[in-house]
Phi, psi and omega in degrees: 000131180286134179268149177243154184294152182292141172266174181287147179201182179299335182293323182264340176278337178076017182249159174211174183298334180270005180078010179260160174278122182267128174245110178267138183223131181234106179230189175257014184275092178222167176099198187244017183290157177303324180296317180294325178297317178298316179301311181295324178298323178294317180298317180296316180296322180296316179295323178295322181285336182234091183296341181270010183247139171239119178265127176249105183267111183257019188301149182229127179284325181283132184299314181296319179297318179299310182299320180293319180294318179293320179299317179295316180297321180293314184289336180262011179055041183223056180291149173295166175297319183233130181205179181232126174258123178276126177099113184297328180294330181290346179289338185304312181291326176297317180296312182301330183257015175067027186270346179225156185268135171285114185271357183306314181297324182286324177293321179288321185291317181263087188295322182299321179276310189289329184284350183277347182286146177290149181298318182299321182290323178287321178299323180300331183268006172274108187273127179308132179087358181226134179270128178136179177237108191259063176156174178235116183297131182227359178208143177210191180114141183293142161265122184205210187250117169270130188225155177268104186295331179294319179290322178295323178294321177298330179275001176098014182245111177285332177234161178293140181305129181276322183255161182291327176299316177295322179299315179295323176298318178296320178302313182295320180292319180294318179297321179295335178275359181082017180253136174292118184296308185228111181286138185215123179255075188290352173298329168265100195298340181298335183294317177285332174298317179296320177301313181294322178305313182296318177297313183300309184297324181279339176271318188239343180092157180298324181298331178293324177295321177296322180294325175299315180294331180269002179066027175268350173222161178240152176296335180273359174299138183309320182295323180287318177302325181296327178293324178286322178301327180296325174296317179297319180298319178296321177297317183291330178272010176061043175292332181251170170301137180304336180259025186306325182294338181256004181260135178271173186295327179295316179294321178296317179297321180299322179297321179288316185294337180259005176083012178274344177231146187272334186217154176211135177267120178198186184242191184297338180298341180272351184302312180301325180290314182288338178280345188265108181300332179286343180254326182237108184301327184257027187306324183294342182257358184278130175227172184234143177215154170291154175299141183298151180262165181264127185299333179273003178219055183297340180293343181253015182304325183248024167272109193237157171266124173238153179277063182284130173223153180218149173274130170261146179248132182308139192281340185254016177293146181222161171056222185296325179298318179292315181301314182289324178297315178295321178298320179294318178298322177299318180293332180272008183213004183277179186292330177294314178298317180300316180293317181298318180291319179295316181292320186278324190229001183054040175254153189250128168258145184282067178231158181247002190249025177225155178237154181254135177296129184303322182292341182255000180272173177219164179301316182297318179296314181295320179297317180295314181297315182295316181289327179298331180291343180272352181293133179259321177228141187239142170221164172256257173267149179304320182288349179297339180269003182257131183285348180284123187298327187275000186295333177302306182291320184297311182292315182295318180294322178296322179290324174299323176301324177294319177297330180275354176122355178295156177282157177297323180296319179296317179299316180297319179296319179299316180292316182294327177299323177295319177297312182299326180269008178055040175084000182277000000 
């Protein structure tokens, strides 16, 4: 869908019926988690410090609800002051239509704030064909394998399998023991999408995903089909529950938390849950590892999936409204916020200038942070590098089809047809 430039609204004039400057914000920060509490405390403090500001938080925890709200705001030329665009390739149309602010000058200007971001997170926001940094990084951390070390030991593994061959051996041994090796809730299609991302990056590298988005590679290329076939192979060796296609992510998580499944693929957002014995029965046995690498592709061993997210700032803000919006984003991404979130929730912000209190840290948090430092190239979802808006649903749904029994070739053809038809 072609985007059009923002028209004037209360967001860029900074006025409201009460005579205050309105700052609308749309994130995924909802609920009662420690991280959300830190986030809400910042919003409250900002309003207290600025009596002339009214913050309207429109955040949505559910991914589909969030995407629908952003789509509506985009099509009606009424974007919030602060929002999140999933997929770096999708930023191109926003940039072309003046819908988001280039943050590079502000990051450079405020050295205390701007110099603290990791290079990888800022590089991720450099959009091909556009000069600038189109966002402020606010979340990081590896997506990898959380595993039950007690169950792996029973299967004969003192350490988590480093190579994919060893991983497959562990899968077979765990299945023979009557344990679900890898819990997967494919009813929520992102779960199988994350599995494929990890396989893809370790088989072909992050740059291959970029080449798909730039049309320098095709989904039907044999090497790409092989990444999908690997998902099919895991399905055929019963790595997942046989009913995985009908299981949602909550049910899949429950199987892991109660010791019925040995492994689960997820990100840092799950650390507070896995650390909580009242929520995770096997919490004392949960550890974290990077996804295993392929022995025939060691060069991609450290091409990793991280849960990178960034705040985008509406492009047509002016005057005091723009100044205050940028100030709020700084408070939601500075080293104090990073430390508060890390201490309270063991969540990671992509900064290098904060330390976590040892007493408030956890093994899972430390393992994720240490392993994240070994990443050489970063991606989020493979489709994030593709400019076609519908690729999220197309790729994930095709992969769910593989879990249901479709061939890897059929899935690849389905995805490539969308590319060939330019999303139509």
